[in-house]
C-alpha angles and dihedrals in degrees: 000000000000088000090050091049093050095048095048091045090053093051095045096043089049091051095048093047088048094054091043101246111167113251093009091161090058098040098048094058092042091053093045090051090052091051092050094045092050091054099053104282114166102180118122134189110254114253094240091052092045088052090055093046089053098058095036089052095047090049087055091054093046089048089061090066115100136174088244087064090058092051092051091046095047090054094048104026098130091057094044090047093049092049095046096047091047091051094047089046093052098043092047092048088053092050096046092048092047089050094045091051087048094231088139131034124257118323093337094110091051094056094036093055098038117118113234141076106335091222093053093048089048093052092047093048091054091050091054096047100254123145098276094193096053090045092051090051091052096045099044094044084058088050092054091050095047095046094046092047091047091052093051092047090050095049098043107032108020114079115222095017111152130182116227105225098178114102113199102205100178109026114177115265136192104248098208095047089048092054088047092051090051091049093051090046094047094046093050091046093053091045090053089050095047090048090055093233113164105260086357095167 
């Protein structure tokens, strides 16, 4: 099953990258996993590897934060705040309605509809005992729609928008800084687990 998943993931990811779909390397394996799971797949990621994926992914998110983002936010904070609160309100209302109507089990609808980083919502859902596979499907389906819509808007209505096609697979890194970063991430992840925080890693 792992071999089948790998083969299908490579084919779909290559196809999505070829047609220019945003985040094709994410969407291909995700769709492959959905197909395998819907057809009786029983493979699961080992807990230790899942733990490592969690803290590495969150360090990647943290690494995207820059001082320039704070400057931009401070100059337009009322607009950002209004948009963020409206998105949270609508997504929370949708999740609450789906849960109250018992369309989905437990808190799955809450996590699946929640606005935020899809990976973070997935980790939180798993920590609270929700159906992580269904939450992942809901979250990443939204990612597909949002990324595709943003691409269309950028091409059709934003002047000067260009798509970066070059993928730098093996960019040079500083070995010492890389190891220090891994150490910080691993230490924080272990602390979160020992403190028994939900999705502590």
